[in-house]
N, C-alpha and C positions, 0 to 999 in steps of 0.2 A: 671563796671556795669552789672547784668545778664538781659534777656529779661523780666522781670516782672519789675524789677526797671525802665527799659527803658520807659516800659508802664506809670508807674507812671510819672515818667518825662513829658511824652507827655501829658497826662491827665491833669496836673498841668498847661503845658504851654498854652494849648488851652483854658481852663476854663476861661481866662482873655483877650480873644482874640475877636475879634468883633463877631466871628460866634464861638456858641457853639457846638463843633462836638460829635459825636457819644462816642469818646474814654472819654468824659470829665466825662457824667452822668452814662457810663458803671463802672467808679471807683468810683462814688460819688452818691448814691440814692438823696441827698440833691438839687443837680444842677436844677436850677428850668430858665424857660424860662422870661426874663422881659419884652419882648416887642414879638409880632409876627412874627415870622421868618418862612420862606417858604422851603421846602423841595421837590423834584422833585425827584421819583426812575423811571428811563425811562429803559423798558424793551423791548425785541423785540415782544413778543406776551403775551396774556391774561395767565397770571398764573405766568410769571417769575419775578415780581416786590414782588408778595405775598410768593412765595417757598422761594427765595433768601434772602428776605428784611423784610419777613412780621412780624417778631418780634419787628426789629427795627422800624418799619413803626407805630406800635401798642405803643412802648414806648415814640418815639417823639411824637406821637397825645397827649398821654396822656399828656405829658409834655406841651402842649400848642403850638406846631408847626403847621402851616398850612402843610399838607402832600398833596402830589397830585401823585398816581400811575399814569403814562404815558406810553401808549403801542404803540409800533412804528407800530403795524400792526395788524389786529381784529383775526389772526389766522384762516385766510381763506383756510389753506391746510392742518388744524389739524385735520380735521373727514373724516377719511376713508367711502368712499361713499356718502358724501356731496358736494354740487356745492359749490363754493366758498363764495355765496351769503347765503346760507343755514349755512356754518357752522360760518360763520362772525357773525351772528345773534344770534347763540347759545352761541358762545364764550365772546361778547361783553356781553351778560345778565348775565354769570356767572363770567366775572369780574365784573360788577356791584355790583353783589350779594357781592362779595369779599371785595371790599371795603366798603361795608355797614356794613360789619362785625367789619372791622378794624376803620369805621369811617372817612375815605378817600375820597376823590375827584379822580374819573376817567377822563382820557383824553385818547382818539383815534386818533392816528394821522394816516396819509394816505398810509403808504407803504401797500404792498402786501406778506403775509406770503409764504417764499417760493423763493421770487422774489424782493427781497430788493435791493435797489440802493445806491451805492455810488457815487456820481459825483457832478460836480460845484452847480447845482442847489438843490440837497440834502443836502449838507452843508450848504447852506444860508436858507434851510428852517427850518431845526435843529436850526442854531443859531438865526433866527428869534422868532423862538416859545420862546425857552430858555430866550432870551433876553425879551420877552414881558412876562414871568412870574416872572420873576426878583428874582430869587431861591438864598437862599445862601449857601444851599447842596444839589448836586446832587449827587445820586447814578446811577450807570449803570454797565454794564457787563464789566467784563475782557476781554481785547482784543485777548489773546490767547486762542482761545476757537473753539470747533470743527464743531459747528453751524454757518453757513454763514451768518444767519439774526443778531445773538449774536454779531459777528464780526463788521458787518457793523453799527448797533446800538451802539457799544462802540466807534467805529471811529468818527462817527458822532457828538457824545458829547465831545468826546476828542478836536477835532478839533473846537467846539463851546466855549470850555472851554478857547482853545489859542486866539481865535477872541475875545473874550470878555475880554480880557488882565485879566484871572483868578480871575475873581470877584467872584467866589463860591468857595465852598471848593468841591472838587470831589474824590467822593469814588467809589473803583469797589468793585463789589460784585460777588459769584462763584455761578454757577448753576450745579448741577449734575458733582461734581470735579470728573475727573477721564473720563467719560464718555463723558463731552461737556467741560467744563473748564480744563486748562492744566496750568502747571508752576504756579500755585496760592499760593504766601507765604505772609501771612497775616501780616499788621501790626497794624490792630486794632481789638478789638472784643467789641461785645456787649452782654451781659447777657440777654437771652431772658427768663430766665428760667420762671419768674410771667406771660410771656403773650403767653406761648408755646401754650397752650389749644386754644387762641383767634387766633392764627396764623394757627392753625389745622384747626379750623372752616373756616377760611378764606380758606384757600387750597382745601379743599375739596369741595368749590362752583364749583370749576373745575371738575365736575364728567365726562365730555366729554373726559378728557387727561386720564383716569384710573388712576387717583389721589392716591388711596391707596397704588397701586404700584408704582407710582414714588415719593409719601413723605414717604412710609414705607421702599423701599429699596435704596433710595437716602438722601433726606433732613433730614428725623429723624436721622439717622446715621450721617450725615454731622453735624447736630447739638450738637448732643453728642460728636464727636469727637473734635469739637471746642470748646464745653464746658471743656473738658479735659485740652487742651490748656490753657485754661483762669483759671481754677479751678473753675468752677460752674457747674450746671446741664447740662444747654443747653446754646450754643451761636452762632451768628453769626460773621462771620469774614469778614474783608474789607482790601483792600489795598488803603491807603490815598495817594494821589499824590500831593507832595508840590511844590511850586513852589515860588522864593522871587521876589522883586520887579526887583532885578538886573540880573534876568535871562529872563525877559519879551524881546522879539525880534519881 
């Protein structure tokens, strides 16, 4: 069985499961949601969910999912020459505008850009938040990443998945692969060709981040490359971490 056939098998299997994952509708445009299901896309900073997962967010929203963009920080350290408060105000407004484009709800958590923490209290905080949202699917950063905040975000979500007994499907996304995300080998793809313009519009809301350069030199090329792998024009790629009941500890 080749990789393409394996993806087809994966799509067929999950289509009948309780949670309809991205690979299912990636292979079948007719797949529809019969009840409202919730998706959390949890990123370290404003612009991470949009650049990494914006196309998938748009497709899920179009198919009736309740999609929430979650930002671990407000990008406090992300604008040179600005105080934390000034940068946070600018970047949260950019994120809200991007979410309006995608039709999704923004949520801002309370960690600080560049100073994110990974400890007992922060683990509980993230777990409590996710439990309160009751998601069916969660997307977050791949844990092998050169950006410290991305690693912290990923590990907080991963621990929450474990503590909540794997109640939601967990997918990892990539950001600026090679420059940030490392050793990323996708298990699942979503064809975002039909919503690529909307994703671009959402990403460009983050003008304080030099998005023309970030998107043009990184994410646009990543979408094209993943599209080649998935035999379409533009795609986003993910690693789906699966566990069975017998694995729960």
